[in-house]
C-alpha positions as CSV (number, residue, x, y, z in Angstrom):
1,M,0.0,0.0,0.0
2,S,1.5,3.4,-1.1
3,K,2.1,6.1,1.4
4,R,-0.5,8.4,-0.1
5,L,-3.2,5.7,0.0
6,L,-2.3,5.0,3.7
7,I,-2.7,8.7,4.5
8,F,-6.0,8.8,2.7
9,C,-7.2,5.7,4.5
10,L,-6.2,7.1,7.9
11,L,-8.0,10.3,7.1
12,L,-11.2,8.3,6.3
13,F,-10.8,6.5,9.7
14,L,-10.5,9.8,11.6
15,I,-13.8,11.0,9.8
16,L,-15.4,7.8,10.5
17,L,-14.3,7.4,14.2
18,P,-16.6,9.8,15.8
19,H,-19.6,8.0,14.2
20,L,-18.7,4.6,15.6
21,S,-20.4,3.6,18.8
22,F,-18.0,3.5,21.6
23,I,-18.2,1.0,24.5
24,Y,-17.5,2.8,28.0
25,W,-17.0,-0.4,29.9
26,P,-17.9,0.6,33.5
27,E,-15.0,-1.2,35.1
28,M,-12.6,0.9,33.0
29,L,-13.8,3.9,35.0
30,S,-14.7,2.6,38.4
31,R,-11.7,0.5,39.2
32,P,-9.1,3.3,38.4
33,F,-11.2,5.6,40.3
34,L,-11.1,3.4,43.4
35,I,-7.3,2.9,43.1
36,L,-6.8,6.7,43.0
37,H,-8.7,6.8,46.4
38,G,-6.4,4.3,47.9
39,W,-8.5,1.1,47.4
40,L,-6.5,-2.0,46.6
41,P,-7.6,-4.5,43.9
42,Y,-8.9,-7.8,45.2
43,R,-8.9,-6.7,48.8
44,D,-11.0,-3.5,48.6
45,F,-12.8,-4.3,45.3
46,V,-13.1,-7.7,43.8
47,M,-12.3,-8.5,40.3
48,E,-11.5,-11.6,38.2
49,H,-8.9,-9.8,36.0
50,A,-5.2,-9.1,36.3
51,P,-4.3,-5.8,37.9
52,L,-1.9,-4.0,35.4
53,L,-4.5,-2.3,33.2
54,P,-6.6,-0.6,36.0
55,V,-3.3,0.6,37.7
56,I,-2.0,2.1,34.4
57,L,-5.5,3.7,33.8
58,A,-5.4,5.2,37.3
59,G,-2.1,6.9,36.4
60,W,-3.6,8.1,33.1
61,F,-6.7,9.6,34.8
62,R,-4.5,11.2,37.5
63,L,-2.5,13.1,34.8
64,F,-5.5,14.0,32.5
65,G,-8.6,13.7,34.7
66,L,-11.3,11.0,34.7
67,G,-14.0,11.1,32.1
68,F,-15.4,9.7,28.9
69,I,-13.1,11.5,26.5
70,Q,-10.0,10.5,28.4
71,L,-11.0,6.9,28.1
72,Q,-11.6,7.2,24.4
73,I,-8.2,8.8,23.8
74,F,-6.5,6.0,25.9
75,T,-8.3,3.3,23.8
76,W,-7.6,4.9,20.5
77,G,-3.9,5.3,21.5
78,I,-3.7,1.5,22.1
79,I,-5.2,0.8,18.7
80,A,-2.8,3.4,17.1
81,V,0.3,2.0,18.7
82,T,-0.7,-1.6,17.6
83,A,-1.3,-0.3,14.0
84,V,2.1,1.5,14.0
85,I,3.9,-1.5,15.1
86,I,2.3,-3.7,12.5
87,N,3.1,-1.0,9.9
88,K,6.8,-0.9,11.1
89,Y,7.6,-4.6,11.3
90,F,5.3,-6.0,8.6
91,S,3.4,-3.8,6.2
92,R,1.2,-0.8,5.7
93,F,-1.4,-3.1,4.1
94,A,-1.5,-5.3,7.2
95,A,-1.9,-2.2,9.3
96,F,-4.8,-1.0,7.3
97,I,-6.5,-4.5,7.5
98,Y,-5.9,-4.4,11.3
99,L,-7.7,-1.2,11.7
100,L,-10.6,-2.6,9.7
101,L,-10.8,-5.7,11.9
102,V,-10.3,-4.0,15.3
103,F,-13.5,-2.1,15.2
104,A,-15.5,-5.0,13.6
105,Y,-14.4,-7.2,16.6
106,Q,-15.9,-4.8,19.2
107,G,-12.6,-3.0,19.7
108,N,-14.0,0.5,20.0
109,G,-13.9,0.3,23.8
110,L,-11.1,-0.4,26.2
111,W,-11.1,-4.0,27.6
112,F,-8.3,-6.2,28.8
113,D,-8.1,-8.0,25.5
114,L,-7.4,-4.8,23.6
115,A,-4.7,-3.8,26.1
116,L,-3.2,-7.3,25.8
117,T,-2.8,-7.0,22.0
118,P,0.3,-4.7,21.6
119,L,2.0,-6.5,24.5
120,L,1.8,-9.9,22.8
121,L,2.7,-8.5,19.5
122,I,5.8,-6.8,21.0
123,C,6.8,-10.0,22.7
124,F,6.5,-11.9,19.4
125,I,8.7,-9.3,17.6
126,L,11.3,-9.4,20.3
127,M,11.5,-13.2,19.9
128,E,12.0,-12.8,16.3
129,K,14.8,-10.2,17.0
130,K,16.3,-12.7,19.3
131,K,15.9,-10.4,22.3
132,Y,14.7,-13.2,24.5
133,F,15.2,-11.8,28.0
134,P,13.0,-8.6,27.3
135,A,10.5,-10.8,25.5
136,G,10.1,-12.8,28.8
137,V,9.7,-9.5,30.7
138,V,7.0,-8.3,28.3
139,F,5.2,-11.8,28.5
140,V,4.8,-11.3,32.2
141,L,3.4,-7.8,31.7
142,A,1.0,-9.4,29.1
143,F,0.0,-12.0,31.8
144,F,-0.7,-9.4,34.4
145,T,-2.8,-7.5,31.9
146,K,-5.0,-10.5,31.2
147,Q,-4.4,-14.1,32.3
148,T,-5.4,-15.5,28.8
149,A,-1.9,-14.5,27.7
150,I,-1.0,-17.9,29.1
151,W,-2.3,-19.4,25.9
152,L,0.7,-18.0,24.0
153,L,3.2,-19.5,26.3
154,P,3.3,-23.0,24.6
155,A,4.0,-21.1,21.3
156,F,6.9,-19.2,22.6
157,L,8.4,-22.2,24.3
158,Y,8.0,-24.2,21.0
159,F,9.8,-21.5,19.0
160,L,12.8,-21.9,21.2
161,Y,12.8,-25.6,22.4
162,Q,15.6,-26.6,20.0
163,N,18.0,-24.0,21.5
164,H,18.3,-24.6,25.3
165,R,20.4,-21.5,25.8
166,T,17.9,-19.1,24.3
167,L,15.0,-21.0,26.1
168,K,16.9,-20.4,29.4
169,I,17.2,-16.7,28.6
170,F,13.6,-16.3,27.8
171,V,12.4,-18.2,31.0
172,S,14.8,-16.2,33.0
173,G,13.2,-13.0,31.9
174,I,9.8,-14.6,32.7
175,A,11.1,-15.6,36.2
176,L,12.6,-12.4,37.1
177,A,9.7,-10.2,36.1
178,G,7.2,-12.7,37.6
179,I,8.9,-12.7,40.9
180,L,9.1,-8.9,41.0
181,V,5.2,-8.7,40.4
182,V,4.5,-11.3,43.0
183,L,6.7,-9.6,45.5
184,M,4.9,-6.3,44.7
185,L,1.4,-7.9,45.2
186,A,2.7,-9.5,48.4
187,S,4.1,-6.2,49.6
188,F,0.6,-4.7,49.3
189,G,-0.8,-7.7,51.1
190,I,-3.2,-8.7,48.2
191,F,-1.2,-11.8,46.7
192,D,-3.5,-14.3,48.4
193,E,-6.6,-12.3,47.3
194,F,-5.2,-12.2,43.7
195,L,-4.9,-16.0,43.7
196,K,-8.5,-16.3,45.0
197,W,-10.3,-13.9,42.8
198,A,-8.2,-13.8,39.6
199,V,-7.2,-17.5,39.5
200,S,-9.6,-19.7,41.6
201,I,-13.1,-18.2,41.3
202,R,-14.1,-18.1,37.7
203,A,-17.4,-16.9,36.1
204,P,-19.6,-19.5,34.3
205,A,-18.8,-20.3,30.7
206,I,-20.6,-18.7,27.8
207,W,-20.4,-20.9,24.6
208,P,-21.2,-19.8,21.1
209,T,-23.8,-21.4,18.9
210,P,-22.5,-23.2,15.8
211,A,-23.6,-20.2,13.7
212,Q,-21.9,-17.7,15.9
213,F,-18.7,-19.8,15.9
214,I,-18.6,-20.0,12.1
215,Y,-19.5,-16.3,11.7
216,A,-16.8,-15.2,14.1
217,F,-14.1,-17.4,12.6
218,S,-14.9,-16.8,9.0
219,P,-12.0,-14.4,8.4
220,F,-9.7,-17.1,9.8
221,I,-10.1,-19.1,6.6
222,V,-6.9,-17.3,5.5
223,L,-5.1,-19.8,7.8
224,F,-5.6,-22.4,5.1
225,L,-4.4,-20.1,2.2
226,P,-0.9,-19.5,0.9
227,S,1.0,-16.2,1.6
228,T,4.0,-14.1,0.6
229,V,5.2,-14.4,4.2
230,N,8.2,-16.8,4.3
231,S,7.4,-20.3,5.4
232,K,9.1,-20.3,8.7
233,L,7.6,-17.1,9.9
234,L,4.3,-18.1,8.4
235,T,4.0,-21.1,10.7
236,K,4.8,-18.9,13.7
237,I,2.1,-16.3,12.7
238,K,-0.5,-18.9,12.2
239,M,0.2,-20.4,15.6
240,M,0.0,-16.8,17.2
241,A,-3.4,-16.3,15.3
242,I,-4.8,-19.6,16.6
243,L,-3.6,-19.5,20.1
244,S,-4.4,-15.7,20.6
245,A,-8.0,-16.4,19.5
246,L,-8.3,-19.0,22.4
247,G,-9.1,-16.1,24.7
248,V,-12.7,-16.3,23.4
249,F,-13.3,-19.4,25.5
250,P,-14.9,-20.0,27.8
251,R,-16.8,-16.7,27.9
252,W,-17.7,-16.0,24.3
253,E,-17.6,-12.4,23.1
254,L,-16.2,-11.0,19.8
255,L,-14.0,-8.5,21.7
256,H,-11.9,-11.5,23.1
257,F,-10.6,-11.9,19.6
258,Q,-8.5,-8.7,19.8
259,P,-5.2,-10.3,20.5
260,A,-5.3,-12.4,17.4
261,L,-6.2,-9.6,15.0
262,P,-2.7,-8.4,14.2
263,Y,-1.6,-11.9,12.9
264,L,-4.8,-12.3,11.2
265,A,-4.2,-8.9,9.4
266,I,-0.6,-10.0,8.5
267,L,-2.0,-13.3,7.0
268,L,-4.6,-11.5,5.0
269,A,-2.2,-8.9,3.6
270,G,0.3,-11.6,2.7
271,F,-2.4,-13.5,0.8
272,F,-3.9,-10.6,-1.1
273,I,-0.6,-9.4,-2.5
274,L,0.0,-12.8,-4.1
275,P,0.0,-12.9,-7.9
276,N,-3.0,-14.6,-9.5
277,K,-5.3,-16.5,-7.1
278,N,-8.1,-14.3,-8.5
279,L,-11.0,-16.6,-7.9
280,T,-9.8,-17.3,-4.2
281,K,-9.2,-13.7,-3.7
282,S,-12.8,-12.9,-4.9
283,L,-14.3,-15.4,-2.6
284,L,-12.3,-14.3,0.5
285,T,-13.2,-10.7,-0.3
286,I,-16.9,-11.5,-0.3
287,I,-16.6,-13.3,3.0
288,L,-14.6,-10.4,4.5
289,C,-16.8,-7.7,3.2
290,G,-20.0,-9.6,4.4
291,F,-18.4,-9.8,7.9
292,L,-17.2,-6.2,8.0
293,I,-20.4,-4.7,6.6
294,R,-22.6,-6.6,9.0
295,Q,-20.4,-5.6,12.0
296,Y,-19.9,-1.9,11.0
297,A,-23.7,-1.7,10.4
298,Q,-24.2,-2.4,14.1
299,I,-22.0,0.4,15.3
300,I,-22.1,3.2,12.8
301,N,-24.2,6.1,14.1
302,Q,-25.5,4.0,17.0
303,P,-25.6,5.1,20.6
304,D,-22.6,4.6,22.8
305,R,-22.8,1.6,25.1
306,F,-23.0,2.2,28.9
307,R,-23.6,6.0,28.3
308,E,-27.3,5.9,27.5
309,P,-29.4,8.9,28.2
310,E,-31.0,7.4,31.3
311,F,-27.6,6.6,32.8
312,L,-26.5,10.3,32.3
313,Q,-29.7,11.4,33.9
314,T,-29.1,9.1,36.8
315,L,-25.6,10.5,37.0
316,N,-26.7,14.1,37.2
317,Y,-29.3,13.2,39.8
318,V,-26.6,11.5,41.9
319,K,-24.3,14.6,41.4
320,N,-27.1,17.1,42.4
321,N,-28.1,15.2,45.5
322,T,-24.9,14.2,47.1
323,G,-22.2,16.1,48.8
324,E,-18.4,15.7,48.7
325,L,-18.2,13.1,51.5
326,D,-21.4,11.3,50.8
327,R,-21.3,7.6,49.8
328,I,-23.6,5.8,47.5
329,F,-24.3,2.2,46.5
330,V,-25.1,0.9,43.1
331,L,-27.0,-2.4,42.4
332,N,-27.8,-3.9,39.0
333,T,-26.6,-0.9,37.0
334,W,-23.3,0.5,35.8
335,E,-20.8,0.9,38.6
336,S,-19.1,3.8,36.6
337,L,-21.6,5.9,38.5
338,Y,-19.1,5.8,41.4
339,A,-16.3,7.3,39.3
340,L,-18.3,9.8,37.4
341,S,-20.2,11.2,40.4
342,H,-17.0,11.2,42.5
343,C,-18.8,9.2,45.2
344,L,-17.1,6.3,46.9
345,P,-19.0,3.0,47.3
346,A,-20.7,2.4,50.7
347,S,-19.4,-1.2,50.9
348,R,-15.7,-2.1,51.1
349,P,-14.9,-4.6,49.7
350,L,-17.0,-3.9,46.8
351,Y,-18.3,-7.0,44.9
352,P,-19.6,-7.0,41.3
353,Y,-23.3,-7.4,41.0
354,L,-23.0,-11.0,39.9
355,P,-24.3,-14.2,41.5
356,W,-21.0,-16.0,41.5
357,Y,-19.7,-13.4,43.9
358,L,-22.7,-12.2,45.9
359,D,-23.9,-15.7,46.5
360,L,-20.7,-16.9,48.1
361,P,-21.1,-17.6,51.8
362,S,-21.4,-14.6,54.1
363,V,-20.8,-12.1,51.3
364,Q,-24.3,-10.5,51.5
365,E,-24.0,-10.3,55.2
366,S,-20.7,-8.4,54.9
367,V,-22.1,-6.0,52.4
368,I,-25.2,-5.3,54.7
369,S,-22.8,-4.8,57.6
370,N,-21.0,-2.1,55.5
371,L,-24.2,-0.4,54.6
372,V,-25.2,-0.3,58.2
373,F,-22.0,1.4,59.1
374,S,-21.6,3.7,56.1
375,Q,-25.3,4.8,55.8
376,P,-25.1,5.7,52.0
377,K,-27.0,8.9,51.0
378,L,-28.4,7.2,48.0
379,I,-28.8,3.6,46.7
380,I,-29.3,3.3,42.9
381,V,-30.9,0.1,41.8
382,G,-31.5,-1.1,38.2
383,E,-34.9,-2.6,37.4
384,T,-34.9,-6.3,37.6
385,E,-35.2,-7.9,34.2
386,L,-37.2,-11.0,33.2
387,S,-34.1,-13.1,32.1
388,G,-30.3,-13.1,31.9
389,L,-27.9,-11.6,34.5
390,G,-30.2,-8.5,34.9
391,S,-32.8,-10.8,36.5
392,Y,-30.5,-11.8,39.4
393,L,-31.8,-10.8,42.8
394,P,-29.7,-11.1,45.9
395,R,-32.4,-11.9,48.4
396,Q,-30.7,-10.8,51.7
397,L,-29.5,-7.4,50.1
398,N,-32.9,-6.9,48.7
399,S,-34.7,-7.6,51.9
400,Y,-32.4,-5.3,53.8
401,L,-33.1,-2.5,51.2
402,E,-36.8,-2.8,51.4
403,Q,-36.8,-2.8,55.2
404,N,-34.5,0.2,55.6
405,Y,-34.9,2.3,52.5
406,R,-37.7,3.9,50.4
407,K,-38.0,4.6,46.7
408,T,-37.9,8.3,46.1
409,A,-37.4,8.6,42.3
410,K,-37.3,6.6,39.1
411,I,-35.0,7.5,36.3
412,G,-35.6,5.3,33.3
413,S,-35.1,1.8,34.5
414,N,-33.1,3.0,37.7
415,Y,-34.7,3.4,41.0
416,V,-33.3,5.8,43.7
417,W,-33.7,4.6,47.3
418,E,-33.2,6.9,50.4
419,K,-33.5,6.5,54.1
């Protein structure tokens, strides 16, 4: 792809970007907010993910303020960095395809998989450049960004297994960085809690239907096609594409494909610049265009997710009816209310509103005890749905609420409860 064409495509993306629905994952605002107020992951707020991303986000928000725009800029920065790396070490065409794919696979919103993507890519490039020790260090950073990075460890070990010296260098990088991170977690007194919440207790699996599986993996048909990439590197890239995609299991979501997209883009670029193969190229183009058109149709000029009008109305209500030191409590709606209203939760530790946390022994009793002590100014409760996770009702918490609070307002599907 020529430089002029690349500039033209980038300008098109900049024009298109504001029209793409953005996903403001609530955890990407609430968790950094709590860290900035001295709350520690796992001990003070429970999460099943690795800690690096919320900590880095907390630093970002400290520098630039906490808000929707800052989160968008951080997200697009990760996408831009990944595209630049692909452009530098592979090709402009591959970088362009990556930009097409990243938004199609729900990448217009910061989640752990998106942050994992450049780290795994850098680790792969360092391996190819024979810089094995820093590759091991970066792999540890990837793992503590999201635990699904472990899927890539067999590939990296396989790349080096014939050379014991280089394998030892890579493993020593992993060992040193891993020990330092563990010591850091232990120094904050949260290593045991990290093992409990981020390793032992897992959310129930969500599996795709056969149609969802075939649809999501349809661009991966390029794995079976020839490429201009040299054969030795081609095998490695295919392994990276396959193993990076395993992060979609066991909780199926398209956004979990993000770490696989750089390698998929490289494979697609390598195939499309082959001479001839016109019929195969035409068929693959039809498959790709069908996938991309359908995915982009769902996000172009659509409302942003987790920033719906009723959420903003609820946020304004909380801001207008709380003081600087007031605490609130949020049930069955977006926990980003804490961060955006600058009100700390009334329960510490804070548990996600999910049955596999709140139904653990003595958890609801602990939350109620915190509510009795903290006396939150407001409790915001989302309306119970008929099915899905929104239908979950923690009975002890609900009973305490009904006996000690009263509904004072309704904003969309959110109820406000006060003493």
